[in-house]
N, C-alpha and C positions, 0 to 999 in steps of 0.2 A: 581659415586654413585647416585642412584635414589633419588630424593627429596621426602620428605613426602608429599603425595597428599591428606592427610586428610584435610577437610575443617575446618579452624580455626575461620573464621569470614566471615560474609556476610554484605557488606555495601550497603545501599539503599540511593540514592540521588535524590529526586524529584527536577526538574528544570522547569523553564519557558523559552521558546525559542521564539524569535521574529518571527512573521509570517506576511505575506503580506495580504491585503484585497482581498482574492481570493473568488469568488462567486461560489455557487453551489445551487442545488435545495432546500437545507435546509436553506440557508441564506448566511453568509459570515464568513470567518475565523476571529477569534479574533486576536487582536494585539500580543498576546502571547499564546503559546500552551504548555500544560504540557507534559513532558516526564519523564521517570524514568530510571536512570542509575544504573545498578546492578554490583557490584564487588564481586566476590567469591575469597576469599583469602585462600590459603593453608598453612598448618603448615610449609611447606618448603619455604614459601616466594613468591610464584607465585600468581599473580592476574589475573583472567579472567574477561572479560567485556561482559555485555549484555545491551540491551536497549529495552524498550517497552513503552506503553501508561502510562501517569502519573496521570490520573484522580484518585480521591479518591477511587472509586470503585475498581481500580487496586492496589492502594497502600495498602489497608487494607489486602487483601489476600497475597500480596507480603511480608509484614512485618511478617505475621504469618508463612509463609514458611521459611523466612530467619532465624527465631528463631530456626527452627527445623533442619537446615542443619549442624551446627558445629558438628564434630565428624564423619560425613559420608565421604566417599571417593568421590573426584571430578570425579572419573571414573564411579561412579554408577549412570549413567543417567537414566537407566531403573527404578532404585529404586526411583529416583526423581519423575517420573511420577506415581508411585504407591502410593505416599503420598496423603492422603485425604486433599483436600484444600477447606475449607469452604468459601462460597460466600453468601453475603447478598442478598437473593432473592428479597426482597422488593425494593432494590435499582435499580434493572434492570427489574422488572416485567412490561411487555408491552412496554418497551422502544425500540426505534430504535436508532442504533448506528450512531449518527450524525458525529462523528469523522472519522470513517472508511467508513461510508455509505455502510454498508454491511448487511443490513436487520435487522430483529428483534434480539435483544440480547438474550442470554441465559446464564445460569450458566456455562455450559460446555465451551462456547466460551470465557467467561471471564477467567476461570481457565487456558485454553490453552494460552491465551494472556499473562498471568503472567508466566506460566511455560516456555514459549518460551525464555524469557530473561535469565532465570536461565540455561536452556539447552545450549544456546549460550555461556554464561559465563563459564560453565563447559568445553565445547569443546575448548574454547579459552585457558583456563588454561591447559587442556590436551596437546594441541598443543605446548604451550610455554614450558611445562615440557619435552616433547619428542623431541622438535626441529623440529616439523612438522607443515605445514599449516593445517588449518581446513579441506580444501578440501581433503587432504591426509587421514584424519580420516574418511571421507565420501566416500572413495573409489577412490579418485583421479579425477583430472579435465580432461574434454574432450575438453576444449577450453581454449585458453590463455587469452582471453578478453571477457567480457560480454557486449552485446549491450543494450543500454537504449534508451528510446523514450523521446522526449521533451514533457513535461506535460503542456499543454496550459490551461489557465483559463481565463474566463471573469473576469475582475479585475477593481476595482476602482483605481484612481491615488494614493489615500492614504486613511487611516482610517479616520472616521468622525472627523470634527474639534472639538477640546477639549478633544479628547481621547489620552491618552499617548501611543505612539507607536514609533517604530524605522522607519526611512525613508528608502525607496527603490528607485531604479532608473529605474524600469521596466515601469512605466507609466501606463495609463489606457488602457484597452482593452474591449470595450463595443460594438463593431461592427466588421464586417468582416475585415475592414482595420486595426483595432487595433489588431485583432487576428493574422493577417499576419505579422504585425510589430513585435509582440511578438515572433512569430516563427522565424523570421529573427535574432532576438537577441539571441535566443537559438542556432541557427546554428552558428552564428558568435563567440559566447563565448565558445560553447562546442562541436560543430561539429555534432549535432544530424541530422539524416537523416530520421527519422520517427517521426510522430506527433500525439498526442492524445489531443482532446479537451474535457474538462469537460463541458457537456451540462446540460440540464434541467433547465437552467436559464432564457432563453428567449423563446418565441413561436417557435415551430419547424421550421417554414419557415425561421426565422432569423438564426438559427443554421445551416440549410441546406446551406444558402448563405455563411456562414463563412467557412464551409467545402469546398464548391465549390471554394471560394477564395483561400484557401490553396492549392487545387488541381491545380489551375491555376498558383500559385506562385511557387509550388514545384512539377512539373509534374513527375508522376511515383513514387513518394515517398509514403510509407505506411502511411495511415491516419486512425484514429479511432475516434469514437464519443461515449461519455458515459453520458447519461442523468440521470443515477441513478434511473431508474424505474419511471421516470416522465411522461411517455406516456401511452396511452391506446394501446391495441392490434392493433386497426385500425390505429392509428397514427404511431405506430412502423412500420407497414407494408408499409404505405405511404412513410415514410422516407427511409426505406430500398430500396423501388423501385426507389426513386429519387436519391439515392446515391450509388446504387448498383455497379456502374462502377468505383468508386474511393475509397470505404472503404475497409480496410484490414479486419476489423470486427466491428460490432456494439455491444457495451457493455451495458448490462442490460437496454434495451430500455423500457421494461415493468417490473412491480414489481412482483416477485415471480415465482416459477417454473411453475405453471399452465399457467400463462400468457405468459411466455417465450415459453412454449411448443406450445401455440396457434400461436404465431408469427412464430415459426420455422415451424409449419405445413403449415401456409399460404405461407411461402417462398418456401417450397417443392412443394406446389400446383402450385405456379407461375412458378417454374422451370419445372414441368411436362407439364404445358400448353405451355410454350415456346418450349419445346422439341417436343411436338405434332405438333407445327406449324413450325418446322424446325429451331428453334432458339437455339438448344443445350440444355443440361440438367443442367445448372448451378443453384445453389441455389440463384437466383437473385443476385449473386455475393457477398452476405454478410453473412458470418458465424456469429453466435451470441456468445458473450463471457459473462462471469459473474465473479463477485466477491461478489455477493449479494445472489443468490439463491443456490449456492454451496459453503458453507464456513465450512462445517464439513464433515467428512466421512459418517455420517448417511444420508446426503442429496444427496449423489452421485447416489444411485440406482434409485431413482425416476427421477432425471434429465437426466441421461444417457438412461434409459429405454424409456423415453418419447422423447428423442432426443431434449431436450429443449435448450441445449447449445452445441457448437462445439469447444469452447475454454474455459478453466478454468484458471482464474488468481489466482495463488497461492500467499500466503503471510505467511512467516514463523512466523510472530507475532501471527496471530490468528489460524493457523493450528497446532500450538504447537511445532514449532522449525524447525531445518534444516533437521533432519531425517524424520519427517513427511512430509516435502515438497518433499523429494525424494519418499516416499511412494505414495503420491498423483500423482506425475508425472508418476510413474510406472502404476498406475491404469488407468490414462488417456491414456497412451500408449496402454494398453491392449484393450481399448474400441475405439481406433482411435480418441480420443479427443485431441485437441491441448492444449498446455501449454504456458501461459505467466506469468507475475508476477505483482501483485498489489502493490501499494505504498500508504502510508499515510505520514503525516508530520513527517519526521524522520531525524536523524543526521547520522554522519559518522560511528558509531558502527553498526547501522542497515544496512547501505549501504555496509559495509565490509562483514557483514554476508550474505546479499542478494547475493553479488558477489561470495562469496565462494561456496554457495550451487548451485547457477545458473550455475557455471562452471562445476558442476558434473552431470547435467541433460542432457542426450543425446537428448531428444525430445523437448527441449526448442527452438522452431523455430520462436518465435516472440520476438521482443525487449521488455525488462522489463520496467515497469513504475518506475519513481523516482521523488519525490518531492525535492530531495537534492539541486538542483540549486536554489530553492526558499528560502532555509534557509541561512541567512547571518551569523548565529552563529553556532558554533560547539564546542564539548568538546574534540576534538583531537588536538594533537600538530601540525598536518599537514593535511589540507583538502585533501580529495580524489579527484583525478583529472579525468575529462572526456577528452578523446582524440578521435576525430572523432566519438563522441557519445558513446564511449566504456570506460569501466573501466578495466584496466589490472588486471589480477588475481594475487594476491600476493602469493609468495612462502615463505614469512617470517613466523616464528613460530606463531601459533594461527591465529587470524584474521589479523595480520600484522599491527595493529594500536596501538597508544599509547595515553594515557589519559592526557589531559592538566588540571592539578589539579587547577590551578589558575582560569581558565575559568569555570570549573565545580563549583567551590566555588562561583564565581560571579553569575552564573545563578541560583544556589541554593538560594543565598541571595535574588534574585528577587522573587523567589517562597515564601520564608519565610516572606518577607515583603508585599506580596500581601494580600489584604483584603479578599481573597477567591473568588473574581470575576472571575479570570482567571484560577483557579485550576481545573475547570471542563470545558471540551470542550463543547461549546454550540453555534453553528453557528446561531441559531434562535435568541438568546439573543443578539448576536453581531449585527445582522441585525436590531433589534429593536432600537438600539442606533441611527441609521440613519432614520429608518422608524418605528415609534412607534407603528403603527397598524399591523406590520408584524406578521403573525402566520405561523407556519410550514405548508406548503401546504398539502392538502389531495391528495393522489395519486389515480389515475393519474391526473396530472395537466392539461394535454392536451390530 
């Protein structure tokens, strides 16, 4: 007998999760980062899980949406996206997303970031009800395991003295030797074979040296560098020329589609010049990737027409869920643009969802990003494992994960007891604790 799939209740649980002092061009990660856990409960007793950003600007529309879902079918995902979801425009006007570092915020981006968690929860509930994994609901997997890349960061040894934080054993990484040591830990613990360095922290020459050190320590392994738009066009071209023989791709070296198109044109010109001189027709060896200038479907036309990017990093959180991720991949395939996957500070529910949808994308030819190894805490009864840098695709019903309610309650208590300081992701504010005169840099920094 089919269970009643009418939505009876939606539970929203904001939490604070421990985070390491990871550096980026905006500042440093706070000791705790907000996430939101979504539970969609059907009248038949099935609960589907979702996860997204937990800042207040996401919580407010999520609560509004949650109130409107009881009585609707968990199968009606299209209807979910048809609902009008109000967003406080004043809260996001002119803001740059420090958490995801994905360019200027907009109401549409925020709405999709909220809807994505509800879509995942509905798909999880559907899979549990039907006894099918989410990938089966998306058309079936085309790979048994999904490859992930080690996400390397410049990092302090710990958060500033006097700041309440959870300890970690990663140590500092503030120079090429520290970056290589961090990469070795990722390899030893998780078996990663490709590496991405979050740049835009130190002058380009220092980050070039770090990538060169990685290339020497891990010869032939795919390497990526992501300065989050911190460089000028001229600097971007210089770095691309100097690292053209070792980078798999260069991610968002300059800020915005126009600047990226200039960099891309410069690389094409260099490739033509090399070809004229008998050096072959390579694009200086470096495709450009983005998760900043192509983050909505409306941004695709300009970027692809201008050949501003050759790889798009999808992210189901801000593209609006798993089905939209598939739509994005299909468009990229039609235009001959590569696909990878972006990551923000996330827990196991999001990693399970990433893995399910990534398993269904035929043209996913690059390893996905994942912050998950940096997160010492989770809300699952069992952490998701990386083997040889890969996550096996679960065939269990739904996402294939179970919620640890005791841990969820503990992390929610941390959120409830917080004075409000950590409820909003703010890397610049966290940096000012150590460097009082720090201000968010004006781009380009170099």
